[in-house]
N, C-alpha and C positions, 0 to 999 in steps of 0.2 A: 909745765913741761919745759925743760930747758931746750935751747936751740939744737944742741947735739942730739938729744933724743928725738926731736921732731925731724931732723935731717936723716937720722937712721930709719925712722918710720917711712918717710917720703921715699928714700932709696929702696927700702923693702917693697913698697907699693909699686914702684917703677919696675923692679926686678920681676915681681909676680905678674905684672901686666905684660911684660915682654914674653914671659913664659906662656901665658894664656892666649895672648893675641899676637900673632906673628907680625902684624903691621903696626905695633906700638912704636912710636917715634919720640925720642927725647926732645927733638927740635919742636915737634908739634905740642908736646907736653909743656914746653916753655911758652909757646904761643898761647895756649889755653890758660896758663898761669897768668899771663898778662891780661887776657880778657877777663878772667875772674877777679883779678886784682882791681881792674878798672870798674867792673860792675859793683864790687864791694864799696869802692870809694864813692860811687854814685847812688848807693842805696838800692841797687836792683836785686840784691840777694835777700830773699825772704821766702817764707813758707807760702807759696802760692801755686796755683795751677799753671800749666804751660801757657805761654803767651807767644803767639806766632810772630810778634814784632821783635822778640828777643832772640839772641843767638841760641842755637841748640845746646851749646855748652852752659849758658846761663840757665836755660830751662832745666837741664840735667842737674846742675848745682842746686837749683831750687827744689827739685824733686828729692835730692839727697838730703837737703836740710829738712824737708817735710817729714822724711821717714827716719831721720837720725834718732837713735835711742829706741826704736821700735823693732818688732820682729821682722818687718819687711825691709830693714835697712840693707843688709847684705845682699838679698835678692835684687834690690834696686841697683846697687853698685854693679852687679854682674849682668845687668840687662844688655849692655853693649859697650863698645869701646869709648863712646862719647861720655858715658857715665864714669868710666875709669879715669879718663883725662880730667873730668870735673872734680872727682874725688881727690885726686892727687893735688890739684890746684887748691881745693878747699883746705886741705891739710897744710900745704905750703904757705898759704896766706893766713894761716892760724884762725880760720873761720870755724873749723871743726877742731875741738880740743880732744886730743887722743891721750889717754892715760898710759903711762909706761907699765908694761906687764912685769 
């Protein structure tokens, strides 16, 4: 996926999150992006159960990675706004590969 397609998908995710969750903030989305980016560089993103020592966003990202490609993937993303922020960050950091439709 090229950068333009990824940016379009990320923008679409942010737009849908704003429509679904009134309190979705682009500033907070950027903050979560930085958290996920750092977690990725430290090797903390992996398919694992929640760890109370990790940030809720990292736990949400790991849950998303655990369910990616399964029938429970979309229900996992829509659990709460924390999962939405984590999903947008995972796409933006190129951790989850999205195919163009």
